[in-house]
Structure formats: C-alpha cells, structure tokens
N, CA, C and O of each residue as an XYZ file, in Angstrom:
220
protein
N     -17.888     21.940     30.062
C     -18.520     21.085     29.074
C     -18.076     21.464     27.659
O     -17.859     20.581     26.829
N     -17.940     22.747     27.374
C     -17.470     23.173     26.060
C     -16.038     22.709     25.803
O     -15.686     22.344     24.681
N     -15.228     22.728     26.837
C     -13.845     22.277     26.684
C     -13.821     20.792     26.321
O     -13.030     20.367     25.479
N     -14.675     20.020     26.948
C     -14.743     18.588     26.638
C     -15.139     18.358     25.181
O     -14.595     17.472     24.522
N     -16.064     19.134     24.686
C     -16.488     18.974     23.293
C     -15.348     19.306     22.339
O     -15.145     18.617     21.339
N     -14.616     20.350     22.649
C     -13.479     20.710     21.794
C     -12.445     19.586     21.822
O     -11.931     19.182     20.779
N     -12.148     19.092     23.002
C     -11.184     18.001     23.127
C     -11.691     16.763     22.404
O     -10.931     16.086     21.712
N     -12.950     16.476     22.561
C     -13.534     15.308     21.911
C     -13.430     15.435     20.390
O     -13.100     14.463     19.711
N     -13.702     16.598     19.864
C     -13.601     16.815     18.417
C     -12.162     16.682     17.935
O     -11.907     16.127     16.866
N     -11.229     17.189     18.721
C      -9.813     17.088     18.342
C      -9.376     15.627     18.334
O      -8.687     15.184     17.415
N      -9.778     14.882     19.361
C      -9.431     13.464     19.416
C     -10.052     12.730     18.235
O      -9.397     11.902     17.603
N     -11.298     13.025     17.939
C     -11.975     12.383     16.803
C     -11.261     12.737     15.500
O     -11.071     11.876     14.641
N     -10.866     14.001     15.354
C     -10.154     14.436     14.152
C      -8.831     13.685     14.026
O      -8.477     13.229     12.939
N      -8.103     13.556     15.128
C      -6.817     12.859     15.083
C      -6.993     11.383     14.745
O      -6.196     10.818     13.995
N      -8.034     10.753     15.295
C      -8.287      9.348     14.982
C      -8.648      9.175     13.507
O      -8.187      8.241     12.851
N      -9.467     10.077     13.000
C      -9.852     10.014     11.589
C      -8.634     10.220     10.697
O      -8.461      9.521      9.699
N      -7.795     11.180     11.061
C      -6.582     11.450     10.293
C      -5.649     10.241     10.342
O      -5.054      9.881      9.326
N      -5.516      9.618     11.502
C      -4.660      8.436     11.640
C      -5.176      7.285     10.791
O      -4.394      6.589     10.142
N      -6.489      7.082     10.792
C      -7.066      6.013      9.969
C      -6.791      6.273      8.491
O      -6.489      5.346      7.740
N      -6.894      7.528      8.078
C      -6.648      7.892      6.688
C      -5.192      7.617      6.319
O      -4.906      7.080      5.249
N      -4.279      7.988      7.209
C      -2.851      7.775      6.957
C      -2.539      6.283      6.907
O      -1.816      5.829      6.021
N      -3.084      5.518      7.857
C      -2.852      4.073      7.879
C      -3.404      3.424      6.620
O      -2.765      2.542      6.047
N      -4.571      3.847      6.188
C      -5.164      3.304      4.963
C      -4.269      3.593      3.761
O      -4.084      2.729      2.904
N      -3.716      4.798      3.692
C      -2.837      5.140      2.575
C      -1.543      4.337      2.609
O      -1.042      3.914      1.567
N      -1.006      4.127      3.802
C       0.219      3.337      3.928
C      -0.037      1.900      3.485
O       0.763      1.322      2.749
N      -1.151      1.326      3.932
C      -1.473     -0.049      3.539
C      -1.690     -0.158      2.031
O      -1.248     -1.121      1.405
N      -2.363      0.821      1.456
C      -2.576      0.815      0.002
C      -1.242      0.892     -0.728
O      -1.048      0.230     -1.747
N      -0.331      1.692     -0.211
C       0.993      1.811     -0.814
C       1.757      0.495     -0.728
O       2.430      0.099     -1.680
N       1.653     -0.178      0.412
C       2.330     -1.475      0.584
C       1.758     -2.513     -0.386
O       2.509     -3.268     -1.005
N       0.443     -2.549     -0.515
C      -0.193     -3.501     -1.438
C       0.231     -3.203     -2.872
O       0.513     -4.122     -3.641
N       0.276     -1.934     -3.232
C       0.699     -1.545     -4.578
C       2.137     -1.994     -4.832
O       2.451     -2.496     -5.911
N       3.008     -1.814     -3.842
C       4.403     -2.228     -3.971
C       4.508     -3.734     -4.167
O       5.299     -4.202     -4.987
N       3.718     -4.489     -3.422
C       3.729     -5.950     -3.557
C       3.273     -6.356     -4.955
O       3.878     -7.231     -5.576
N       2.217     -5.730     -5.449
C       1.698     -6.060     -6.783
C       2.726     -5.734     -7.860
O       2.921     -6.519     -8.787
N       3.379     -4.591     -7.744
C       4.400     -4.215     -8.723
C       5.557     -5.210     -8.679
O       6.077     -5.601     -9.724
N       5.962     -5.618     -7.487
C       7.051     -6.591     -7.356
C       6.681     -7.918     -8.006
O       7.501     -8.528     -8.693
N       5.457     -8.361     -7.791
C       5.005     -9.617     -8.403
C       5.004     -9.493     -9.922
O       5.398    -10.426    -10.621
N       4.567     -8.353    -10.434
C       4.564     -8.149    -11.891
C       5.980     -8.179    -12.459
O       6.213     -8.736    -13.532
N       6.923     -7.578    -11.736
C       8.317     -7.567    -12.200
C       8.883     -8.986    -12.195
O       9.546     -9.397    -13.148
N       8.622     -9.731    -11.124
C       9.106    -11.112    -11.037
C       8.503    -11.953    -12.162
O       9.204    -12.744    -12.794
N       7.225    -11.785    -12.406
C       6.549    -12.534    -13.476
C       7.155    -12.194    -14.836
O       7.385    -13.085    -15.654
N       7.410    -10.923    -15.076
C       7.992    -10.491    -16.349
C       9.386    -11.077    -16.534
O       9.727    -11.546    -17.620
N      10.190    -11.050    -15.480
C      11.538    -11.619    -15.561
C      11.466    -13.123    -15.818
O      12.235    -13.653    -16.620
N      10.551    -13.808    -15.146
C      10.416    -15.257    -15.326
C      10.005    -15.599    -16.754
O      10.554    -16.522    -17.357
N       9.047    -14.862    -17.292
C       8.600    -15.106    -18.673
C       9.731    -14.818    -19.658
O       9.938    -15.578    -20.603
N      10.462    -13.725    -19.442
C      11.581    -13.378    -20.316
C      12.652    -14.460    -20.267
O      13.189    -14.858    -21.301
N      12.958    -14.928    -19.074
C      13.951    -15.993    -18.915
C      13.499    -17.268    -19.620
O      14.304    -17.955    -20.249
N      12.227    -17.578    -19.515
C      11.676    -18.771    -20.179
C      11.783    -18.643    -21.698
O      12.137    -19.606    -22.377
N      11.483    -17.471    -22.228
C      11.579    -17.244    -23.677
C      13.024    -17.389    -24.143
O      13.294    -18.010    -25.171
N      13.954    -16.811    -23.376
C      15.372    -16.880    -23.748
C      15.865    -18.325    -23.719
O      16.549    -18.766    -24.643
N      15.519    -19.064    -22.662
C      15.982    -20.456    -22.572
C      15.339    -21.326    -23.651
O      15.973    -22.264    -24.134
N      14.114    -21.040    -24.033
C      13.469    -21.804    -25.110
C      14.128    -21.538    -26.461
O      14.168    -22.428    -27.312
N      14.644    -20.332    -26.669
C      15.315    -19.995    -27.932
C      16.614    -20.786    -28.083
O      16.982    -21.160    -29.197
N      17.316    -21.045    -26.964
C      18.581    -21.767    -27.019
C      18.388    -23.275    -27.081
O      19.317    -23.995    -27.448
N      17.224    -23.763    -26.737
C      16.983    -25.215    -26.778
C      16.425    -25.575    -28.076
O      16.146    -26.748    -28.325
C-alpha cells in the first residue's frame, strides 16, 4: 500500500509538471502570435504613411 501511494504521488507530480509545461508553451505561443500581429500592424501603418507622403 505504501508503494502505491509513492507511485500515485509521483504520477500526480508528473501530471502537474506536464500541465505546467504545457501552460507555459501555450502562453509562449500566444505571446509570439501577439508580437507577430504587432509587427505586421506596425509595418502596415508605416507603409500607409510612406505611400500617403508620395501621393
């Protein structure tokens, strides 16, 4: 019975650690998407300003 408890705790620890890692990976992906959108928006606005100056 003690062995089962140790195994159960290890499995629970690994699941908790996996959830933490997955959460961090997803947060990193979302951050990357947001940064990419900001860069695209900045380039689009800059391009619009440049084209308006020539017209």
